[in-house]
C-alpha positions as CSV (number, residue, x, y, z in Angstrom):
1,M,0.2,0.1,-0.1
2,E,1.2,3.3,-1.2
3,K,2.5,5.7,1.8
4,I,0.7,8.8,1.7
5,P,3.2,11.8,2.0
6,K,3.3,13.4,5.6
7,K,2.5,17.0,3.8
8,E,-1.0,15.0,2.4
9,V,-1.7,14.0,6.1
10,K,-1.3,17.1,7.5
11,T,-3.5,18.7,5.3
12,M,-6.0,16.3,5.7
13,Q,-6.0,16.4,9.1
14,F,-6.2,20.4,8.9
15,F,-9.4,19.4,6.7
16,F,-10.9,17.2,9.1
17,R,-10.6,19.6,12.1
18,V,-12.6,22.4,10.2
19,V,-15.0,20.3,9.0
20,L,-15.7,20.0,12.8
21,F,-15.6,23.4,13.5
22,V,-18.0,24.1,10.7
23,F,-20.3,21.3,12.2
24,F,-20.5,22.3,16.2
25,S,-20.3,26.1,15.3
26,A,-21.5,27.5,12.1
27,A,-25.0,28.1,13.0
28,S,-23.8,30.2,15.8
29,L,-21.6,32.3,13.8
30,C,-23.9,34.7,13.3
31,C,-25.3,35.4,16.3
32,A,-21.9,34.9,18.2
33,I,-20.4,38.1,16.5
34,T,-22.5,41.6,16.3
35,P,-24.0,42.0,12.4
36,E,-22.8,44.6,10.6
37,G,-25.9,47.4,11.2
38,F,-26.1,46.6,15.0
39,R,-24.5,47.0,18.5
40,E,-24.7,45.2,21.7
41,Y,-26.9,46.4,24.6
42,E,-27.2,45.4,27.8
43,V,-30.8,45.4,29.0
44,K,-31.4,47.3,32.2
45,K,-34.4,47.6,34.8
46,G,-37.3,49.8,33.4
47,D,-36.5,49.1,30.1
48,T,-39.2,48.5,27.0
49,F,-39.1,49.0,23.7
50,S,-40.5,52.2,23.4
51,K,-37.4,53.3,25.8
52,I,-34.6,51.7,23.5
53,A,-36.0,51.6,19.8
54,P,-37.9,54.2,18.3
55,R,-40.9,51.9,16.7
56,E,-40.0,51.0,13.5
57,H,-37.0,49.2,15.2
58,W,-39.0,47.1,17.1
59,D,-39.8,44.1,14.3
60,I,-36.0,43.7,13.5
61,I,-35.2,44.0,17.6
62,K,-37.3,41.1,18.1
63,Q,-37.0,38.9,14.8
64,I,-32.6,39.1,15.5
65,N,-33.1,38.5,19.4
66,R,-35.6,35.8,19.3
67,I,-38.0,37.2,21.7
68,D,-41.8,39.3,21.7
69,E,-42.2,42.5,23.7
70,S,-42.4,40.1,27.3
71,H,-39.0,38.5,27.1
72,L,-36.8,41.6,27.4
73,I,-34.6,40.2,30.4
74,I,-32.4,42.4,32.5
75,G,-29.1,41.6,31.8
76,K,-29.9,40.0,29.1
77,K,-27.8,41.1,25.6
78,I,-29.0,42.0,22.7
79,F,-28.4,43.5,19.2
80,L,-29.9,47.2,18.5
81,P,-29.9,48.8,15.0
82,T,-27.2,51.2,14.5
83,D,-27.6,51.9,10.8
84,W,-31.1,51.1,9.6
85,E,-30.5,50.5,5.9
86,L,-27.7,47.9,6.7
87,A,-30.1,46.5,9.2
88,K,-32.9,45.6,7.0
89,K,-30.8,44.1,4.5
90,F,-29.7,41.7,7.0
91,A,-30.7,38.1,7.8
92,P,-28.9,34.9,9.7
93,V,-30.2,32.7,7.0
94,P,-29.1,32.0,3.6
95,K,-30.6,34.2,1.1
96,Y,-30.4,31.6,-1.6
97,L,-30.4,27.8,-1.6
98,A,-29.2,26.4,-4.8
99,Q,-29.9,22.5,-4.0
100,D,-34.0,22.9,-3.4
101,D,-35.0,25.0,-6.2
102,K,-37.1,22.4,-7.5
103,W,-39.8,23.5,-5.1
104,E,-41.9,26.2,-5.7
105,K,-41.6,26.9,-2.3
106,A,-39.8,25.4,1.3
107,L,-40.7,26.7,4.5
108,F,-37.0,26.0,6.2
109,V,-36.6,25.8,10.4
110,F,-33.4,25.9,11.2
111,L,-32.6,24.7,14.8
112,D,-29.9,25.2,15.9
113,S,-29.5,29.0,15.2
114,Q,-33.4,29.4,15.5
115,Y,-34.3,31.0,12.3
116,F,-36.5,29.9,9.6
117,G,-36.3,31.5,6.2
118,A,-39.1,31.3,3.6
119,Y,-38.0,30.3,-0.1
120,E,-39.4,30.5,-3.4
121,N,-37.9,29.0,-6.1
122,G,-34.1,28.8,-3.8
123,Q,-34.5,32.5,-3.4
124,L,-35.1,33.5,0.3
125,V,-38.1,35.7,0.4
126,F,-38.5,36.4,4.1
127,W,-37.1,34.9,7.5
128,G,-37.6,35.1,11.4
129,P,-37.1,34.1,14.8
130,I,-38.4,30.8,16.1
131,S,-38.8,28.5,19.5
132,S,-38.5,25.1,18.9
133,G,-38.6,22.3,21.8
134,S,-37.0,22.6,25.0
135,K,-34.8,19.5,25.8
136,E,-37.7,17.5,27.1
137,H,-39.6,17.8,24.3
138,T,-37.3,18.1,21.1
139,T,-38.7,19.4,17.9
140,P,-38.2,16.7,15.3
141,R,-35.9,17.0,12.2
142,G,-36.9,15.6,8.7
143,V,-38.4,16.4,5.9
144,F,-42.4,17.4,6.6
145,K,-44.9,18.4,4.6
146,V,-47.9,21.1,4.7
147,L,-50.9,18.6,5.9
148,W,-53.3,21.4,7.3
149,K,-53.7,24.8,8.8
150,T,-56.2,26.4,10.7
151,P,-56.6,30.2,11.5
152,F,-57.7,29.1,15.1
153,Y,-56.9,26.1,17.0
154,R,-56.9,25.1,20.4
155,S,-54.5,22.0,22.4
156,K,-56.5,20.1,24.2
157,K,-53.2,18.3,25.4
158,Y,-51.8,21.2,26.6
159,N,-54.7,23.4,27.3
160,A,-53.5,26.2,25.0
161,D,-54.3,28.6,22.0
162,M,-52.3,28.1,19.1
163,P,-53.1,31.2,16.7
164,F,-52.3,30.4,13.1
165,A,-51.8,27.2,13.1
166,V,-50.1,24.8,10.5
167,N,-50.0,21.0,10.8
168,I,-47.0,19.4,9.5
169,S,-47.1,15.9,11.5
170,D,-50.1,13.2,12.4
171,G,-48.0,13.4,16.0
172,G,-49.2,17.0,16.7
173,I,-46.1,19.1,15.0
174,F,-47.3,22.5,14.1
175,L,-46.3,25.8,13.6
176,H,-47.8,28.9,15.4
177,Q,-47.9,32.0,17.3
178,Q,-46.6,31.2,20.9
179,A,-44.3,33.3,22.6
180,L,-40.7,33.5,22.3
181,P,-38.0,34.0,25.0
182,G,-35.2,33.6,22.8
183,R,-34.6,29.9,23.5
184,P,-35.7,26.1,22.9
185,A,-39.1,26.3,24.7
186,S,-41.7,24.9,23.4
187,H,-43.2,21.5,23.8
188,G,-42.5,20.4,20.6
189,C,-43.9,22.6,18.4
190,V,-42.1,25.5,16.6
191,R,-43.2,28.9,18.0
192,L,-43.7,32.1,15.7
193,L,-43.6,35.3,16.8
194,E,-47.8,36.9,15.6
195,S,-46.7,38.6,12.7
196,D,-44.8,36.0,11.2
197,A,-47.1,33.0,12.1
198,K,-49.5,35.2,10.2
199,K,-47.2,35.4,7.1
200,I,-46.5,31.8,6.8
201,F,-50.4,30.8,7.6
202,Y,-51.5,32.9,4.3
203,W,-48.0,32.1,2.4
204,V,-47.6,28.2,2.3
205,K,-50.9,25.5,0.9
206,K,-51.0,22.3,1.4
207,N,-48.3,20.0,0.9
208,D,-45.7,22.8,0.7
209,P,-42.6,21.1,2.3
210,V,-41.4,22.2,5.4
211,I,-38.0,21.3,6.5
212,L,-36.8,20.7,10.1
213,A,-33.1,20.7,10.0
214,K,-30.2,21.5,12.8
215,Q,-28.2,23.8,10.2
216,P,-28.9,25.7,6.7
217,R,-26.5,23.0,4.2
218,I,-25.3,25.6,2.0
219,F,-24.2,28.1,5.6
220,G,-21.0,25.6,6.5
221,A,-20.1,24.5,3.2
222,V,-19.3,28.2,1.9
223,F,-17.5,28.9,4.7
224,L,-15.2,25.8,4.5
225,C,-14.8,25.9,1.0
226,A,-13.4,30.2,1.3
227,F,-11.5,29.3,4.5
228,L,-10.1,26.0,2.9
229,A,-9.4,27.7,-0.3
230,K,-7.5,30.1,1.1
231,K,-5.1,27.8,3.5
232,I,-4.4,26.0,0.2
233,K,-3.4,29.2,-1.2
234,N,-0.6,29.9,1.4
235,T,0.3,26.7,1.9
236,P,4.2,26.3,1.0
């Protein structure tokens, strides 16, 4: 058997380390670094949305921080817009999914980063935050489809209202409006802001695909390719 040169072995080991790095951290990159057009702010006692930002900024603040108005918690660090034009262009999910343009419409829910992306022919049309299942009630991964939907639904099991409910599983998995605390906290469903729940409700139709994945496939791939290309170029 031919022996692999040491230089190639080191290169392969490097590639493997980078792949592991991407796998475990790519989904959190968008939130680990302050996005362009934003600044970090620590919530203080007495803060409200009206005190910390103008009304036109509220939606993007809720979206990027994955919270609703009742979860502005003292001591919590959040992002606030500093450049409105840049902030409006920000998206924590891929703006294009090349392999998924086979679907006219597809809703991707990225469980690691806690965001969703709505795509038409592979192009992102809108995005928003989610709250998926807690550790005790994890949200299943996989490719689902819209089975049925109703604007008014009440869970008998949990005795809770689920406005703009979109059912994607016979096992009782829904997308619906509910509280967003900035972390996974549901009983397995995908919680949404009211505005996003309403938008998704009227955007999807029966049998449209809904993909629940850990992270965007293209997100890590693009980062990895760019990183490796630079490394290879600079390798003597």
